[in-house]
C-alpha positions, 0 to 999 in steps of 0.5 A, a space after each residue: 352653578 358651581 363646577 370643579 373640574 380636577 384639573 389645577 387651575 381649572 375653576 368655573 362659575 357659571 352664571 348663565 351660559 356664557 361659554 357657550 358662544 365659544 363652544 359653538 365656535 369649537 364645534 364648528 372647527 372641529 367638524 370642520 377640521 374633521 369633516 368626514 369624521 363623526 363627532 361622538 362626544 363633547 364636554 366643557 372642561 372649564 374655564 382658566 382665568 389669565 391675567 388682563 381680563 383673558 379667559 380660556 375656555 376648553 374644550 374636549 371633543 371624542 371623534 371618530 376617525 377611520 374607526 377609533 376614537 380619538 380626543 381632541 381639545 379645543 382651547 379658546 382665549 377670548 377678552 371678558 371685557 370686550 367679548 372678543 376672540 383672541 386665540 383658538 387653540 385645536 390639539 389632539 390629545 395622546 
């Protein structure tokens, strides 16, 4: 499966579902940050290749907070060689 997103620099060629592990982590973080709010949608935005075997996977969530939907982006940087999470960022998208 080949997937190319409109945001510059994000091209992803998926072999299997190697991003699933980090998707589960992203979901758990959003649910922990918004425990009483409903996650209404989730989208894998793609992977950006960084340097030294590091990549950044991005996930976008729609969360219904006090009756209005907000967008939450989770960015997870991890090493392809060691399969270890290096950095996780959660931000509200305006």
